[in-house]
C-alpha positions as CSV (number, residue, x, y, z in Angstrom):
1,M,-4.3,13.5,46.8
2,R,-2.9,15.8,44.1
3,H,-0.5,13.7,42.1
4,L,-0.7,14.0,38.4
5,L,0.2,11.3,35.9
6,T,3.9,10.5,35.7
7,S,5.6,8.7,32.9
8,T,5.5,5.5,34.9
9,A,1.8,5.9,35.9
10,L,0.8,6.2,32.2
11,F,1.6,2.5,31.9
12,F,-0.6,1.4,34.8
13,W,-3.7,0.1,33.1
14,A,-6.8,-0.3,35.2
15,G,-8.1,-3.4,33.5
16,A,-9.8,-4.1,30.2
17,A,-12.6,-1.9,29.0
18,L,-14.9,-2.1,26.0
19,A,-13.2,-1.1,22.7
20,Q,-14.2,2.5,22.0
21,D,-12.3,5.6,20.7
22,A,-11.2,7.8,23.6
23,A,-10.4,11.5,23.7
24,L,-8.9,13.6,26.5
25,L,-9.5,17.4,26.3
26,L,-7.9,19.6,28.9
27,G,-8.3,23.4,28.5
28,T,-7.2,26.1,30.9
29,E,-7.9,29.7,30.6
30,R,-8.0,31.0,34.1
31,Y,-4.7,30.5,35.9
32,E,-4.5,31.6,39.5
33,T,-1.1,33.1,39.4
34,L,0.3,32.7,35.8
35,G,-2.1,35.1,34.1
36,R,-5.2,34.4,32.0
37,L,-4.8,32.6,28.7
38,S,-7.2,33.9,26.0
39,R,-9.3,31.2,24.4
40,G,-7.7,28.5,26.5
41,T,-10.9,26.5,26.9
42,E,-12.2,26.8,23.3
43,I,-11.0,23.3,22.4
44,L,-13.7,21.9,24.8
45,D,-16.3,23.1,22.2
46,A,-15.1,20.2,20.0
47,A,-16.3,17.6,22.6
48,D,-19.8,17.1,21.1
49,G,-18.4,16.6,17.6
50,L,-16.1,13.9,18.8
51,R,-18.9,12.2,20.7
52,E,-21.0,12.1,17.4
53,L,-18.1,10.2,15.9
54,G,-18.2,7.6,18.6
55,F,-15.5,8.9,21.0
56,E,-15.8,8.7,24.7
57,V,-14.7,12.2,25.7
58,F,-13.0,13.1,28.9
59,S,-12.9,16.9,29.1
60,L,-12.2,19.4,31.9
61,P,-12.1,23.2,31.9
62,N,-9.7,25.1,34.1
63,G,-8.7,21.9,36.0
64,R,-6.7,21.8,39.2
65,A,-4.2,19.1,39.9
66,G,-6.7,16.7,41.5
67,T,-9.5,17.0,38.9
68,T,-7.0,16.9,36.1
69,A,-5.4,13.7,37.4
70,E,-8.8,12.1,37.9
71,T,-9.9,13.1,34.3
72,A,-6.7,11.8,32.8
73,R,-6.9,8.5,34.7
74,G,-10.4,8.0,33.3
75,W,-9.1,8.4,29.8
76,L,-6.1,6.3,30.5
77,E,-8.3,3.4,31.5
78,R,-9.7,3.4,28.0
79,V,-6.3,3.4,26.2
80,P,-5.5,-0.3,26.0
81,E,-8.8,-1.2,24.2
82,A,-9.3,2.0,22.2
83,N,-9.1,2.0,18.4
84,R,-8.4,5.8,18.1
85,L,-6.8,8.1,20.6
86,V,-7.1,11.9,20.6
87,V,-5.6,14.2,23.2
88,A,-5.9,18.0,23.1
89,L,-4.0,20.2,25.7
90,S,-4.7,23.9,25.7
91,G,-3.0,26.2,28.2
92,R,0.4,27.1,29.5
93,F,3.3,24.8,29.3
94,A,6.8,24.7,30.9
95,T,10.0,23.1,29.6
96,D,13.6,22.6,30.6
97,G,14.5,22.0,26.9
98,A,14.3,18.2,27.1
99,R,11.0,17.8,29.0
100,S,7.7,19.6,28.8
101,W,4.8,19.9,31.2
102,F,1.2,21.0,30.8
103,L,0.4,23.3,33.8
104,T,-2.9,23.1,35.6
105,A,-4.9,26.1,36.9
106,E,-3.2,26.5,40.3
107,A,0.4,25.9,39.1
108,E,2.9,28.5,40.2
109,G,5.7,27.5,37.8
110,P,7.7,24.3,38.1
111,G,11.4,24.1,38.9
112,L,14.0,21.9,37.3
113,L,14.0,19.3,40.1
114,T,10.5,20.0,41.4
115,P,8.0,20.2,38.5
116,G,5.3,19.9,41.1
117,A,1.9,18.1,41.5
118,A,0.2,20.7,39.3
119,A,2.2,19.7,36.1
120,L,1.2,17.0,33.6
121,P,4.2,15.5,31.7
122,V,3.7,15.7,28.0
123,E,6.2,12.9,27.5
124,G,3.9,10.6,29.5
125,V,1.0,11.5,27.3
126,L,3.0,10.7,24.2
127,R,4.0,7.3,25.6
128,A,0.3,6.5,26.2
129,L,-0.6,7.6,22.6
130,A,2.2,5.3,21.3
131,E,-0.1,2.4,22.2
132,A,-2.2,3.1,19.1
133,P,0.4,3.8,16.4
134,G,-1.1,5.4,13.3
135,R,-4.3,5.9,15.1
136,S,-3.3,8.6,17.7
137,L,-3.3,12.3,17.6
138,L,-1.9,14.9,20.1
139,L,-3.0,18.6,19.6
140,I,-1.2,21.2,21.7
141,A,-2.6,24.7,21.9
142,V,0.1,27.0,23.3
143,E,0.5,30.8,23.5
144,P,3.0,31.6,20.7
145,D,4.8,34.4,22.5
146,G,5.1,33.0,26.0
147,S,8.6,33.7,27.3
148,D,8.5,33.8,31.1
149,S,11.2,32.0,33.1
150,F,10.2,30.0,36.2
151,D,13.8,29.5,37.3
152,P,17.2,29.6,35.5
153,W,16.5,26.2,33.9
154,V,12.8,26.1,33.3
155,G,10.9,28.5,31.1
156,E,7.4,28.8,29.5
157,G,6.6,26.9,26.3
158,L,7.3,23.6,24.7
159,G,10.7,21.9,24.4
160,A,11.8,19.5,21.8
161,L,9.4,16.5,21.8
162,E,10.5,12.9,21.3
163,I,7.5,11.7,19.4
164,P,7.0,7.9,19.3
165,Q,6.5,6.2,16.0
166,G,2.9,6.4,14.7
167,V,1.9,9.5,16.8
168,T,0.9,12.7,15.0
169,V,1.5,16.0,16.9
170,L,-0.1,19.3,15.9
171,T,0.9,22.6,17.6
172,G,-0.7,26.0,17.3
173,S,-2.4,28.8,19.0
174,P,-5.5,28.1,21.1
175,R,-7.7,29.6,18.4
176,A,-6.0,27.7,15.6
177,V,-6.2,24.4,17.4
178,A,-9.9,24.9,18.4
179,R,-10.8,25.9,14.8
180,F,-9.2,22.7,13.4
181,M,-10.8,20.5,16.0
182,E,-14.3,21.8,15.3
183,G,-13.8,21.8,11.6
184,P,-11.6,19.4,9.6
185,L,-10.9,17.0,12.5
186,A,-14.7,16.5,13.1
187,E,-15.3,15.5,9.4
188,P,-16.4,11.9,9.2
189,R,-14.0,9.8,7.1
190,G,-12.1,13.0,6.1
191,D,-8.5,12.9,4.8
192,L,-6.6,14.0,7.9
193,S,-3.3,14.4,6.1
194,R,-4.8,16.8,3.6
195,A,-6.6,18.7,6.3
196,I,-3.3,19.1,8.2
197,R,-1.5,20.4,5.1
198,E,-4.3,22.9,4.4
199,A,-4.7,24.1,8.0
200,D,-3.7,27.7,8.9
201,G,-1.5,28.3,12.0
202,L,-0.6,24.6,12.8
203,E,2.8,23.0,12.9
204,A,2.8,19.2,12.3
205,Q,5.3,16.7,13.6
206,G,5.7,12.9,13.9
207,Y,3.6,10.5,11.8
208,L,2.5,12.3,8.7
209,P,1.5,10.0,5.9
210,R,0.5,11.4,2.5
211,A,-3.1,10.4,3.0
212,R,-5.0,9.0,5.9
213,V,-8.7,8.5,6.8
214,F,-8.7,9.0,10.6
215,M,-12.3,9.6,11.7
216,P,-15.1,7.0,11.4
217,D,-18.7,7.7,10.3
218,R,-21.0,9.4,12.7
219,V,-22.8,7.2,15.1
220,E,-26.1,7.6,16.9
221,T,-25.5,8.7,20.5
222,P,-28.2,8.6,23.2
223,E,-29.1,11.8,25.0
224,A,-27.5,12.2,28.3
225,P,-29.9,11.7,31.2
226,D,-30.9,14.7,33.3
227,A,-28.8,15.1,36.4
228,P,-30.8,14.1,39.5
229,E,-32.2,16.9,41.6
230,E,-30.2,15.6,44.6
231,A,-27.0,16.6,42.7
232,S,-28.2,20.2,42.3
233,A,-29.1,20.3,46.0
234,A,-25.7,18.9,47.0
235,E,-23.9,21.4,44.8
236,A,-25.9,24.3,46.3
237,A,-25.1,23.1,49.8
238,L,-21.4,22.8,49.0
239,W,-21.4,26.3,47.4
240,R,-23.0,27.8,50.5
241,G,-20.3,26.3,52.7
242,T,-17.6,27.4,50.2
243,V,-18.7,31.0,50.3
244,A,-18.9,30.9,54.1
245,L,-15.3,29.7,54.3
246,G,-14.1,32.1,51.6
247,T,-10.7,30.5,51.1
248,V,-8.8,29.5,48.0
249,E,-8.8,25.8,49.2
250,A,-12.6,25.9,49.6
251,Y,-13.2,27.3,46.1
252,R,-10.7,24.8,44.7
253,D,-12.6,22.0,46.4
254,Y,-15.9,23.2,44.9
255,L,-14.3,23.3,41.4
256,G,-12.9,19.8,42.0
257,R,-16.3,18.5,42.7
258,Y,-18.2,20.6,40.1
259,P,-15.7,21.8,37.4
260,R,-18.7,22.8,35.2
261,G,-20.9,23.8,38.2
262,V,-23.4,26.6,38.3
263,H,-21.0,28.7,40.3
264,A,-17.8,27.7,38.5
265,D,-17.2,31.2,37.1
266,E,-17.8,32.8,40.5
267,A,-15.4,30.3,42.1
268,E,-12.7,31.2,39.5
269,T,-13.3,34.9,40.1
270,A,-13.1,34.5,43.8
271,I,-9.8,32.6,43.6
272,A,-8.4,35.3,41.4
273,E,-9.5,38.0,43.8
274,I,-8.1,36.3,46.8
275,I,-4.7,35.6,45.2
276,A,-4.6,39.2,43.9
277,E,-5.0,40.4,47.5
278,P,-1.8,39.3,49.2
279,D,-2.9,40.6,52.7
280,R,-6.4,39.3,52.7
281,E,-6.0,37.3,55.9
282,Q,-4.7,40.4,57.7
283,R,-7.6,42.5,56.4
284,L,-10.1,39.9,57.6
285,A,-8.4,39.7,61.0
286,E,-8.6,43.5,61.4
287,E,-12.2,43.5,60.3
288,A,-12.9,40.9,63.0
289,L,-11.7,43.4,65.7
290,D,-14.9,45.4,64.7
291,L,-13.3,48.8,65.5
292,D,-15.9,51.5,65.7
293,R,-15.4,55.0,64.3
294,E,-14.2,56.6,67.5
295,Q,-11.7,53.9,68.1
296,R,-10.4,54.4,64.6
297,R,-10.1,58.2,65.3
298,D,-8.1,57.3,68.5
299,I,-5.7,55.3,66.4
300,Q,-5.4,58.0,63.8
301,R,-4.6,60.6,66.6
302,S,-2.0,58.3,68.0
303,L,-0.3,57.8,64.6
304,S,-0.4,61.5,64.0
305,L,1.1,62.1,67.4
306,L,3.9,59.7,66.4
307,D,4.5,61.8,63.2
308,F,2.8,59.3,60.8
309,N,0.5,61.4,58.7
310,T,-3.0,59.9,58.3
311,R,-4.3,62.8,56.2
312,G,-7.2,63.3,58.5
313,I,-8.8,62.1,61.7
314,D,-12.2,61.1,60.6
315,G,-12.5,57.5,61.7
316,I,-12.1,56.3,58.1
317,F,-9.1,54.2,57.3
318,G,-8.5,55.5,53.7
319,P,-5.3,55.5,51.7
320,G,-3.6,58.1,54.0
321,T,-4.2,56.1,57.1
322,R,-3.2,52.8,55.4
323,Q,0.1,54.4,54.3
324,A,0.6,55.7,57.8
325,I,0.1,52.2,59.3
326,T,2.4,50.7,56.7
327,N,5.1,53.2,57.5
328,W,4.7,52.6,61.3
329,Q,4.9,48.8,60.7
330,Q,8.0,49.2,58.7
331,Q,9.7,51.3,61.4
332,N,8.6,48.8,64.1
333,G,9.7,45.6,62.4
334,F,6.2,44.3,61.4
335,S,5.1,43.0,58.0
336,Q,3.9,45.9,56.0
337,T,0.3,44.9,55.4
338,S,-1.4,48.2,56.3
339,Y,-3.8,46.2,58.5
340,L,-3.6,46.3,62.3
341,T,-3.5,43.5,64.9
342,P,-4.4,43.8,68.6
343,E,-0.6,43.7,69.4
344,Q,0.1,46.5,67.0
345,I,-2.8,48.6,68.3
346,S,-1.5,48.2,71.9
347,R,2.0,49.2,70.9
348,I,0.8,52.3,69.0
349,D,-1.2,53.2,72.1
350,A,1.9,52.8,74.4
351,Q,4.1,54.7,72.0
352,A,1.6,57.6,71.7
353,A,1.2,57.8,75.4
354,R,5.0,58.0,75.9
355,R,5.3,60.6,73.1
356,A,2.4,62.7,74.6
357,A,4.2,62.7,77.9
358,E,7.5,63.8,76.3
359,L,5.7,66.5,74.4
360,E,3.9,67.8,77.4
361,A,7.1,67.8,79.4
362,E,8.8,69.9,76.7
363,A,5.8,72.1,76.5
364,E,5.8,72.7,80.2
365,R,9.5,73.6,80.0
366,Q,8.8,76.1,77.3
367,R,5.8,77.5,79.1
368,Q,7.9,78.1,82.2
369,Q,10.6,79.7,80.1
370,A,8.1,81.9,78.4
371,A,6.4,82.8,81.7
372,R,9.8,84.0,83.1
373,A,10.4,86.1,80.0
374,D,6.8,87.4,80.3
375,R,7.2,88.4,84.0
376,S,10.6,90.0,83.3
377,F,9.2,92.2,80.6
378,W,6.2,93.1,82.7
379,E,8.5,94.2,85.5
380,E,10.3,96.4,83.1
381,T,7.2,97.9,81.5
382,G,3.6,97.4,82.6
383,S,4.3,96.9,86.4
384,R,5.1,100.6,86.6
385,G,1.6,101.5,85.7
386,D,2.2,104.2,83.1
387,E,0.5,104.2,79.7
388,P,3.6,103.7,77.5
389,G,4.8,100.7,79.6
390,L,1.4,99.1,79.6
391,R,1.0,99.5,75.8
392,A,4.6,98.2,75.3
393,Y,3.7,95.1,77.3
394,L,0.5,94.4,75.3
395,D,2.3,94.9,72.0
396,R,4.8,92.2,73.0
397,Y,2.4,89.9,74.9
398,P,-1.2,90.4,73.8
399,D,-2.1,87.0,75.4
400,G,0.4,87.3,78.2
401,L,0.1,86.6,81.9
402,F,-0.7,90.2,82.7
403,A,-2.6,91.1,79.5
404,E,-5.9,91.4,81.3
405,T,-4.3,93.5,84.1
406,A,-2.7,95.8,81.5
407,A,-5.9,96.2,79.5
408,D,-7.9,97.0,82.7
409,R,-5.3,99.6,83.8
410,L,-5.3,101.2,80.3
411,A,-9.1,101.4,80.5
412,L,-8.8,103.3,83.8
413,I,-6.2,105.6,82.3
414,E,-8.6,106.3,79.3
415,D,-11.5,107.0,81.7
416,E,-9.3,109.5,83.6
417,K,-8.3,111.1,80.4
418,R,-12.0,111.3,79.3
419,R,-12.9,113.1,82.6
420,A,-9.9,115.5,82.2
421,A,-10.4,116.2,78.5
422,Q,-12.3,119.1,77.1
423,A,-15.9,118.3,76.1
424,E,-15.2,118.8,72.4
425,D,-12.1,116.5,72.5
426,R,-14.0,113.9,74.4
427,A,-17.0,114.0,72.0
428,A,-14.7,113.5,69.0
429,W,-13.0,110.6,70.7
430,D,-16.3,109.0,71.5
431,R,-17.3,109.3,67.8
432,A,-14.0,107.7,66.7
433,R,-14.4,104.8,69.2
434,E,-18.0,104.2,68.1
435,A,-16.9,104.0,64.4
436,D,-13.7,102.1,65.4
437,T,-12.1,102.4,61.9
438,I,-8.7,103.5,60.9
439,E,-10.2,106.5,59.0
440,A,-12.2,107.6,62.1
441,Y,-9.1,107.5,64.3
442,R,-7.1,109.5,61.7
443,D,-9.9,112.1,61.6
444,Y,-9.6,112.4,65.3
445,R,-5.8,112.8,65.1
446,R,-6.1,115.5,62.4
447,A,-8.7,117.4,64.4
448,F,-6.9,117.1,67.7
449,A,-3.2,116.7,67.1
450,Q,-2.6,117.3,70.8
451,G,-5.7,115.6,72.0
452,S,-5.9,113.6,75.2
453,F,-6.5,110.4,73.3
454,G,-3.7,110.5,70.8
455,E,-1.8,107.5,72.1
456,E,-5.1,105.5,72.2
457,A,-5.9,106.5,68.6
458,E,-2.4,105.4,67.4
459,A,-2.7,102.1,69.3
460,R,-6.1,101.4,67.7
461,I,-4.8,102.3,64.2
462,A,-1.9,99.8,64.7
463,A,-4.3,97.1,66.0
464,L,-6.7,97.5,63.2
465,R,-4.0,97.4,60.6
466,Q,-2.7,94.2,62.1
467,E,-6.2,92.7,62.1
468,A,-6.7,93.6,58.5
469,A,-3.3,92.0,57.6
470,Q,-4.3,88.9,59.5
471,S,-7.9,88.7,58.2
472,E,-7.2,86.3,55.4
473,T,-5.1,84.1,57.6
474,R,-7.8,84.2,60.2
475,A,-10.4,83.2,57.7
476,Q,-8.3,80.2,56.6
477,A,-7.8,79.2,60.2
478,E,-11.6,79.4,60.8
479,Q,-12.2,77.2,57.8
480,V,-9.7,74.6,58.9
481,E,-11.5,74.4,62.3
482,R,-14.9,74.1,60.6
483,D,-13.5,71.3,58.4
484,L,-12.6,69.3,61.5
485,G,-16.3,68.9,62.2
486,L,-16.0,69.0,65.9
487,N,-19.2,68.4,67.9
488,A,-20.3,70.1,71.1
489,L,-18.9,67.2,73.2
490,T,-15.5,67.5,71.7
491,A,-15.6,71.3,72.1
492,R,-16.3,70.9,75.8
493,L,-13.5,68.4,76.1
494,V,-11.1,70.9,74.5
495,E,-12.2,73.5,77.0
496,Q,-11.7,71.1,79.9
497,R,-8.2,70.3,78.7
498,L,-7.4,74.0,78.4
499,D,-8.9,74.7,81.8
500,A,-7.0,71.8,83.4
501,Q,-3.7,73.3,82.2
502,G,-4.6,76.7,83.8
503,L,-5.1,78.5,80.5
504,E,-8.4,80.1,81.6
505,P,-10.6,79.3,78.6
506,G,-13.7,80.8,80.4
507,E,-16.9,78.8,80.9
508,V,-16.8,75.2,79.8
509,D,-19.9,75.2,77.6
510,G,-18.8,74.1,74.2
511,E,-18.9,77.7,72.9
512,F,-15.6,79.2,71.9
513,D,-15.5,82.9,72.9
514,K,-12.6,85.4,73.2
515,Q,-11.3,83.8,76.3
516,T,-11.3,80.4,74.7
517,R,-9.5,81.7,71.6
518,R,-6.9,83.3,73.9
519,A,-6.4,80.1,75.8
520,I,-6.0,78.2,72.5
521,R,-3.4,80.7,71.3
522,R,-1.5,80.3,74.6
523,Y,-1.6,76.5,74.3
524,Q,-0.4,76.6,70.7
525,R,2.4,79.1,71.5
526,D,3.7,77.0,74.4
527,R,3.9,74.0,72.0
528,E,5.4,75.8,69.1
529,L,2.3,75.3,67.0
530,E,0.8,78.0,64.8
531,A,-0.8,80.4,67.3
532,S,-4.0,81.2,65.4
533,G,-6.5,80.7,68.3
534,F,-8.3,78.3,66.1
535,L,-8.1,74.5,66.2
536,D,-6.3,72.5,63.6
537,E,-5.4,68.9,63.3
538,A,-2.1,69.2,65.0
539,T,-3.6,71.1,68.0
540,V,-6.4,68.6,68.4
541,V,-4.0,65.7,68.2
542,R,-2.0,67.2,71.1
543,L,-5.0,68.2,73.1
544,L,-6.9,65.0,72.7
545,A,-4.1,62.4,72.6
546,D,-5.8,59.6,74.4
547,S,-5.5,55.9,75.1
548,V,-6.9,53.3,72.7
549,S,-6.1,50.4,74.9
550,D,-9.8,49.7,75.4
551,I,-10.0,48.6,71.7
552,V,-8.4,45.2,72.6
553,D,-8.8,43.0,75.6
554,P,-6.1,43.7,78.2
């Protein structure tokens, strides 16, 4: 389907035609992969001027292989009987030094032995022009600084042309060639030789007589009939189907049928966008899974559990999550597209479940080890029931296994002291307790250096100092938890998980009280997380590590 004219094909004439001058104008500005060529299609603006001089013009903007071949064949059929021949090629060219090719819009760069279907041989065009010696002109608009290499033997640009006798070749930038074609070349019965000598930015080769009248007088040309409405309806129907398919091939097919169609620019833009997005098929495949926000959160939790940082668990696959997916794909031998397939989601789920089990086993081992140390310290301190021992235990294990027991016993000791203390001492202590500030406890100590509540006062001073030192850290931890945006359902789920692990979070009601904070601290401490008592991303990931296998069909 997509075979361009070869040197041999250029000599296959399709039968006699009426004698008429023939022009072939091919201009390409929008290349799919080779980069845009500024002003590449400007030469096509000269088509009307050539028609006014009696030329039958075959022109095509941004042609692909198939449409370029079809347009060139139409011109070729007129060559045997034509009086004058003009060919203008504007775009990117490739050469191996001896041969040169004009590249069509979807060309990816020819090789030495495989120039490809998307390359028109310049030598073939020259051989066709040789059929009208002295009456043929080839204009080549090429980017002056093109220097890319397609392989070790083929690079961008024109090679040395073997120009047949009687053929004139003009080479210049797209702007210079277009300016010449719309100006001096379109002048009826103008001196072409003088126009070439006076032209700026053009290099002339081949047949260059001192003087030559090339163009005829202007002729009357009938207005082109309006296109039938059926053609517009057909184009609209094809465009709707093209957009529905959304593939490069579909957009190329539309441009092949309607190279100057209403949606030609949109088709060119769509092709460029598709080619510029190398993983488009993978993106569309992931979108077809129709993952909801909670399923995306599950995937983010699983990736985070596997130590791939998603930079948030919000159900939005932003740059952080895409990078985490890419890193996971690289580590697991998949193409690094950053888009997930059902197989990959299932594997992430399985890996996360295994990792969660490993982490929980390690956490249980650490919990048991910590519990043994906790009990051992309790036996040496608090179990004896004296105030120093109880306070020593609470200093070491404020959230320990026996923390509530120690606090209750200290409260009883304090009550006994209150009953035994003198009325004045007891009243001063009550005032200090009511104020509950460092200064209030210091006042008590100064007034009652040997008071019954001296140890309690020192303990509260130490506790308040620690709270003051931790206030900034606590505020930061509170903000981190707020930023997670946990709803009441998630909060209850957290409490359920804590309760299931025997951490005594209190009533499961979605409200985090002191018992809940203590349970969270215990959970964090057992898993070597920062024991703030507030939730952060790492804690939530460990608590809520869950299966995402329901995302895909089993």
